[in-house]
MINU-664646 format. One record per atom (N, C-alpha, C): residue in one letter; atom name; x, y, z. Coordinates in nm, 4 decimals. Layout:
// MINU-664646
- A  CA  X  Y  Z
...
***
This chain:
// MINU-664646
- M  N  0.0848  -0.1180  0.0000
- M  CA  0.0000  0.0000  0.0000
- M  C  0.0890  0.1239  0.0000
- T  N  0.0679  0.2104  -0.0980
- T  CA  0.1442  0.3348  -0.1049
- T  C  0.0806  0.4384  -0.0135
- A  N  0.1523  0.5477  0.0087
- A  CA  0.0988  0.6538  0.0948
- A  C  -0.0310  0.7099  0.0398
- S  N  -0.0414  0.7182  -0.0940
- S  CA  -0.1636  0.7738  -0.1524
- S  C  -0.2810  0.6775  -0.1429
- D  N  -0.2524  0.5481  -0.1171
- D  CA  -0.3601  0.4496  -0.1006
- D  C  -0.4103  0.4428  0.0420
- H  N  -0.3390  0.5059  0.1331
- H  CA  -0.3782  0.5004  0.2734
- H  C  -0.5156  0.5644  0.2906
- P  N  -0.6059  0.5006  0.3658
- P  CA  -0.7426  0.5538  0.3794
- P  C  -0.7488  0.6963  0.4309
- A  N  -0.6569  0.7360  0.5163
- A  CA  -0.6592  0.8725  0.5698
- A  C  -0.6262  0.9752  0.4628
- Q  N  -0.5616  0.9332  0.3539
- Q  CA  -0.5242  1.0244  0.2481
- Q  C  -0.6292  1.0344  0.1385
- K  N  -0.7245  0.9457  0.1370
- K  CA  -0.8254  0.9477  0.0317
- K  C  -0.9277  1.0570  0.0615
- P  N  -0.9482  1.1498  -0.0327
- P  CA  -1.0478  1.2541  -0.0104
- P  C  -1.1875  1.1944  -0.0038
- A  N  -1.2646  1.2433  0.0895
- A  CA  -1.4042  1.2010  0.0983
- A  C  -1.4841  1.2769  -0.0059
- K  N  -1.5700  1.2084  -0.0750
- K  CA  -1.6596  1.2763  -0.1681
- K  C  -1.7779  1.3281  -0.0888
- E  N  -1.8440  1.4291  -0.1428
- E  CA  -1.9587  1.4886  -0.0753
- E  C  -2.0562  1.3783  -0.0373
- G  N  -2.0950  1.3737  0.0876
- G  CA  -2.1893  1.2747  0.1353
- G  C  -2.1239  1.1453  0.1811
- E  N  -1.9938  1.1284  0.1610
- E  CA  -1.9256  1.0054  0.2008
- E  C  -1.8533  1.0189  0.3333
- G  N  -1.8665  1.1276  0.4016
- G  CA  -1.7966  1.1435  0.5281
- G  C  -1.7087  1.2666  0.5273
- R  N  -1.6138  1.2643  0.6186
- R  CA  -1.5292  1.3815  0.6379
- R  C  -1.3850  1.3507  0.6027
- Y  N  -1.3104  1.4562  0.5704
- Y  CA  -1.1669  1.4413  0.5487
- Y  C  -1.1026  1.4113  0.6831
- R  N  -1.0092  1.3184  0.6831
- R  CA  -0.9452  1.2780  0.8078
- R  C  -0.8154  1.3521  0.8346
- T  N  -0.7558  1.4086  0.7295
- T  CA  -0.6300  1.4814  0.7457
- T  C  -0.6351  1.6090  0.6622
- F  N  -0.5523  1.7043  0.7021
- F  CA  -0.5422  1.8273  0.6228
- F  C  -0.4819  1.7973  0.4863
- A  N  -0.3879  1.7028  0.4802
- A  CA  -0.3263  1.6654  0.3523
- A  C  -0.4312  1.6150  0.2536
- A  N  -0.5297  1.5458  0.3015
- A  CA  -0.6380  1.4978  0.2144
- A  C  -0.7345  1.6108  0.1802
- F  N  -0.7539  1.7035  0.2717
- F  CA  -0.8475  1.8141  0.2520
- F  C  -0.7956  1.9194  0.1546
- Y  N  -0.6662  1.9501  0.1580
- Y  CA  -0.6139  2.0648  0.0828
- Y  C  -0.6387  2.0566  -0.0680
- P  N  -0.6243  1.9419  -0.1322
- P  CA  -0.6595  1.9378  -0.2756
- P  C  -0.8064  1.9761  -0.3007
- F  N  -0.8955  1.9330  -0.2118
- F  CA  -1.0363  1.9738  -0.2223
- F  C  -1.0476  2.1249  -0.2036
- Y  N  -0.9770  2.1795  -0.1055
- Y  CA  -0.9772  2.3233  -0.0799
- Y  C  -0.9404  2.3997  -0.2069
- L  N  -0.8369  2.3528  -0.2760
- L  CA  -0.7929  2.4209  -0.3979
- L  C  -0.8990  2.4158  -0.5076
- T  N  -0.9759  2.3075  -0.5158
- T  CA  -1.0831  2.3001  -0.6164
- T  C  -1.1952  2.3978  -0.5856
- E  N  -1.2058  2.4403  -0.4614
- E  CA  -1.3076  2.5374  -0.4216
- E  C  -1.2579  2.6810  -0.4373
- H  N  -1.1344  2.6973  -0.4847
- H  CA  -1.0725  2.8293  -0.4993
- H  C  -1.0047  2.8421  -0.6358
- V  N  -1.0743  2.8057  -0.7404
- V  CA  -1.0159  2.8117  -0.8749
- V  C  -1.0292  2.9505  -0.9374
- N  N  -1.1251  3.0281  -0.8927
- N  CA  -1.1450  3.1618  -0.9479
- N  C  -1.0362  3.2551  -0.8943
- R  N  -0.9676  3.3206  -0.9856
- R  CA  -0.8544  3.4067  -0.9478
- R  C  -0.8968  3.5218  -0.8556
- T  N  -1.0100  3.5826  -0.8832
- T  CA  -1.0571  3.6933  -0.7986
- T  C  -1.0872  3.6430  -0.6582
- S  N  -1.1466  3.5271  -0.6485
- S  CA  -1.1755  3.4685  -0.5178
- S  C  -1.0470  3.4426  -0.4402
- R  N  -0.9465  3.3853  -0.5072
- R  CA  -0.8179  3.3614  -0.4404
- R  C  -0.7560  3.4925  -0.3936
- R  N  -0.7648  3.5941  -0.4784
- R  CA  -0.7098  3.7252  -0.4403
- R  C  -0.7820  3.7811  -0.3180
- L  N  -0.9137  3.7676  -0.3158
- L  CA  -0.9897  3.8146  -0.1999
- L  C  -0.9497  3.7376  -0.0736
- H  N  -0.9255  3.6078  -0.0872
- H  CA  -0.8806  3.5287  0.0276
- H  C  -0.7446  3.5771  0.0785
- V  N  -0.6537  3.6036  -0.0140
- V  CA  -0.5200  3.6489  0.0262
- V  C  -0.5278  3.7866  0.0916
- I  N  -0.6076  3.8755  0.0362
- I  CA  -0.6256  4.0084  0.0960
- I  C  -0.6874  3.9953  0.2351
- G  N  -0.7916  3.9143  0.2468
- G  CA  -0.8569  3.8947  0.3767
- G  C  -0.7626  3.8361  0.4795
- T  N  -0.6840  3.7363  0.4405
- T  CA  -0.5895  3.6743  0.5340
- T  C  -0.4808  3.7735  0.5750
- T  N  -0.4352  3.8540  0.4815
- T  CA  -0.3363  3.9568  0.5144
- T  C  -0.3933  4.0556  0.6157
- L  N  -0.5184  4.0947  0.5947
- L  CA  -0.5826  4.1876  0.6897
- L  C  -0.6060  4.1227  0.8256
- V  N  -0.6325  3.9923  0.8279
- V  CA  -0.6460  3.9212  0.9560
- V  C  -0.5141  3.9263  1.0309
- I  N  -0.4056  3.8982  0.9618
- I  CA  -0.2737  3.9027  1.0257
- I  C  -0.2459  4.0435  1.0790
- A  N  -0.2775  4.1447  0.9988
- A  CA  -0.2580  4.2837  1.0430
- A  C  -0.3455  4.3150  1.1647
- A  N  -0.4700  4.2682  1.1621
- A  CA  -0.5606  4.2925  1.2753
- A  C  -0.5089  4.2247  1.4022
- L  N  -0.4540  4.1045  1.3897
- L  CA  -0.4004  4.0356  1.5077
- L  C  -0.2789  4.1094  1.5638
- V  N  -0.1938  4.1576  1.4752
- V  CA  -0.0785  4.2355  1.5205
- V  C  -0.1263  4.3639  1.5888
- C  N  -0.2236  4.4312  1.5290
- C  CA  -0.2779  4.5533  1.5895
- C  C  -0.3479  4.5236  1.7219
- G  N  -0.4077  4.4058  1.7313
- G  CA  -0.4702  4.3659  1.8573
- G  C  -0.3693  4.3560  1.9700
- V  N  -0.2491  4.3136  1.9377
- V  CA  -0.1424  4.3038  2.0376
- V  C  -0.0823  4.4415  2.0656
- L  N  -0.0591  4.5181  1.9608
- L  CA  0.0171  4.6431  1.9751
- L  C  -0.0671  4.7682  1.9987
- V  N  -0.1935  4.7683  1.9522
- V  CA  -0.2702  4.8922  1.9533
- V  C  -0.3919  4.8833  2.0458
- D  N  -0.4835  4.7927  2.0137
- D  CA  -0.6105  4.7879  2.0864
- D  C  -0.6704  4.6480  2.0715
- W  N  -0.7189  4.5914  2.1800
- W  CA  -0.7735  4.4561  2.1799
- W  C  -0.8918  4.4401  2.0843
- R  N  -0.9594  4.5486  2.0494
- R  CA  -1.0771  4.5379  1.9619
- R  C  -1.0420  4.4925  1.8200
- F  N  -0.9158  4.5052  1.7833
- F  CA  -0.8745  4.4508  1.6537
- F  C  -0.8917  4.2992  1.6495
- F  N  -0.8796  4.2330  1.7659
- F  CA  -0.9040  4.0880  1.7721
- F  C  -1.0479  4.0560  1.7330
- V  N  -1.1394  4.1402  1.7759
- V  CA  -1.2807  4.1208  1.7434
- V  C  -1.3037  4.1400  1.5942
- A  N  -1.2352  4.2352  1.5361
- A  CA  -1.2530  4.2643  1.3937
- A  C  -1.1928  4.1575  1.3027
- A  N  -1.0900  4.0880  1.3483
- A  CA  -1.0152  3.9955  1.2631
- A  C  -1.1028  3.8936  1.1898
- P  N  -1.1906  3.8179  1.2575
- P  CA  -1.2700  3.7191  1.1824
- P  C  -1.3673  3.7831  1.0838
- F  N  -1.4206  3.8985  1.1175
- F  CA  -1.5136  3.9655  1.0257
- F  C  -1.4423  4.0099  0.8977
- V  N  -1.3226  4.0616  0.9143
- V  CA  -1.2445  4.1050  0.7985
- V  C  -1.2095  3.9845  0.7117
- G  N  -1.1545  3.8804  0.7738
- G  CA  -1.1123  3.7622  0.6991
- G  C  -1.2274  3.6930  0.6288
- Y  N  -1.3334  3.6625  0.7035
- Y  CA  -1.4475  3.5934  0.6431
- Y  C  -1.5226  3.6828  0.5460
- G  N  -1.5237  3.8116  0.5709
- G  CA  -1.5918  3.9030  0.4787
- G  C  -1.5351  3.8943  0.3383
- F  N  -1.4046  3.9053  0.3278
- F  CA  -1.3407  3.8962  0.1964
- F  C  -1.3569  3.7561  0.1365
- A  N  -1.3338  3.6536  0.2172
- A  CA  -1.3416  3.5156  0.1668
- A  C  -1.4820  3.4810  0.1193
- W  N  -1.5822  3.5196  0.1952
- W  CA  -1.7186  3.4821  0.1589
- W  C  -1.7681  3.5572  0.0365
- V  N  -1.7237  3.6797  0.0169
- V  CA  -1.7554  3.7483  -0.1089
- V  C  -1.6956  3.6678  -0.2239
- G  N  -1.5734  3.6209  -0.2064
- G  CA  -1.5105  3.5384  -0.3091
- G  C  -1.5909  3.4135  -0.3407
- H  N  -1.6407  3.3484  -0.2381
- H  CA  -1.7181  3.2249  -0.2599
- H  C  -1.8554  3.2525  -0.3196
- F  N  -1.9299  3.3405  -0.2575
- F  CA  -2.0698  3.3601  -0.2996
- F  C  -2.0816  3.4369  -0.4310
- V  N  -1.9929  3.5321  -0.4566
- V  CA  -2.0039  3.6158  -0.5759
- V  C  -1.9248  3.5581  -0.6933
- F  N  -1.8031  3.5115  -0.6677
- F  CA  -1.7166  3.4709  -0.7786
- F  C  -1.7089  3.3192  -0.7985
- E  N  -1.6944  3.2437  -0.6918
- E  CA  -1.6876  3.0976  -0.7048
- E  C  -1.8269  3.0360  -0.7208
- K  N  -1.9255  3.1037  -0.6641
- K  CA  -2.0635  3.0527  -0.6636
- K  C  -2.0712  2.9163  -0.5934
- N  N  -2.0013  2.9060  -0.4795
- N  CA  -2.0065  2.7841  -0.3998
- N  C  -2.0172  2.8195  -0.2520
- R  N  -2.0375  2.7183  -0.1718
- R  CA  -2.0524  2.7357  -0.0272
- R  C  -1.9156  2.7192  0.0376
- P  N  -1.8733  2.8130  0.1218
- P  CA  -1.7426  2.8013  0.1850
- P  C  -1.7279  2.6716  0.2648
- A  N  -1.6114  2.6109  0.2562
- A  CA  -1.5830  2.4878  0.3299
- A  C  -1.5803  2.5120  0.4807
- T  N  -1.5760  2.6372  0.5211
- T  CA  -1.5741  2.6735  0.6629
- T  C  -1.6904  2.6114  0.7384
- F  N  -1.8042  2.5970  0.6731
- F  CA  -1.9224  2.5457  0.7407
- F  C  -1.9090  2.3980  0.7787
- K  N  -1.8375  2.3206  0.6971
- K  CA  -1.8226  2.1777  0.7255
- K  C  -1.6854  2.1450  0.7843
- Y  N  -1.5831  2.2181  0.7445
- Y  CA  -1.4453  2.1923  0.7875
- Y  C  -1.3811  2.3203  0.8397
- P  N  -1.4261  2.3737  0.9526
- P  CA  -1.3768  2.5057  0.9965
- P  C  -1.2261  2.5123  1.0200
- L  N  -1.1675  2.4145  1.0865
- L  CA  -1.0237  2.4218  1.1152
- L  C  -0.9392  2.3946  0.9910
- Y  N  -0.9773  2.2951  0.9122
- Y  CA  -0.9040  2.2680  0.7885
- Y  C  -0.9158  2.3857  0.6923
- S  N  -1.0321  2.4470  0.6874
- S  CA  -1.0530  2.5614  0.5992
- S  C  -0.9653  2.6793  0.6417
- L  N  -0.9596  2.7043  0.7708
- L  CA  -0.8734  2.8113  0.8224
- L  C  -0.7270  2.7814  0.7898
- A  N  -0.6854  2.6577  0.8112
- A  CA  -0.5480  2.6185  0.7776
- A  C  -0.5235  2.6333  0.6277
- G  N  -0.6245  2.5995  0.5465
- G  CA  -0.6125  2.6145  0.4016
- G  C  -0.5944  2.7598  0.3617
- D  N  -0.6677  2.8493  0.4276
- D  CA  -0.6529  2.9924  0.3988
- D  C  -0.5097  3.0386  0.4241
- F  N  -0.4527  2.9956  0.5365
- F  CA  -0.3173  3.0384  0.5686
- F  C  -0.2137  2.9702  0.4791
- R  N  -0.2388  2.8451  0.4409
- R  CA  -0.1447  2.7802  0.3489
- R  C  -0.1498  2.8467  0.2114
- L  N  -0.2713  2.8756  0.1634
- L  CA  -0.2843  2.9456  0.0354
- L  C  -0.2127  3.0801  0.0426
- W  N  -0.2329  3.1535  0.1502
- W  CA  -0.1670  3.2830  0.1694
- W  C  -0.0153  3.2664  0.1631
- F  N  0.0366  3.1671  0.2358
- F  CA  0.1807  3.1432  0.2387
- F  C  0.2325  3.1076  0.0992
- E  N  0.1599  3.0224  0.0271
- E  CA  0.2027  2.9834  -0.1073
- E  C  0.2045  3.1033  -0.2021
- V  N  0.1095  3.1940  -0.1861
- V  CA  0.1059  3.3122  -0.2725
- V  C  0.2202  3.4078  -0.2380
- V  N  0.2388  3.4374  -0.1103
- V  CA  0.3413  3.5359  -0.0738
- V  C  0.4838  3.4827  -0.0968
- T  N  0.4996  3.3506  -0.1016
- T  CA  0.6318  3.2948  -0.1292
- T  C  0.6499  3.2622  -0.2782
- G  N  0.5497  3.2918  -0.3587
- G  CA  0.5605  3.2722  -0.5025
- G  C  0.5342  3.1308  -0.5515
- K  N  0.4880  3.0428  -0.4652
- K  CA  0.4611  2.9046  -0.5055
- K  C  0.3268  2.8896  -0.5764
- R  N  0.2404  2.9866  -0.5597
- R  CA  0.1092  2.9838  -0.6245
- R  C  0.0831  3.1237  -0.6802
- S  N  0.0227  3.1302  -0.7973
- S  CA  -0.0002  3.2604  -0.8603
- S  C  -0.1060  3.3402  -0.7851
- F  N  -0.0892  3.4710  -0.7901
- F  CA  -0.1834  3.5621  -0.7260
- F  C  -0.2770  3.6103  -0.8333
***
């Protein structure tokens, strides 16, 4: 059995259950973010979340409150307006959040196009 044959690595299809690992989830995440404008909105939103968290530490705690609204605001516009799909956040909140930060990292390091 190869690593790709391992059951934890097999992506679950809609209605077949849940992803067991982030490694299995991330390819699905990318299929939900094929629209370039949507990806750009996600990267902008994630950048603003990072800025809000830094400001929450350095300036005022209320930036912590603003962070999820800023991040999800940009991401959900990308999904509902441009991708025309439902954000994975509703079914996979932690994997989706990790996917947002991985996508952000891949874009800022040049591994994925902006």
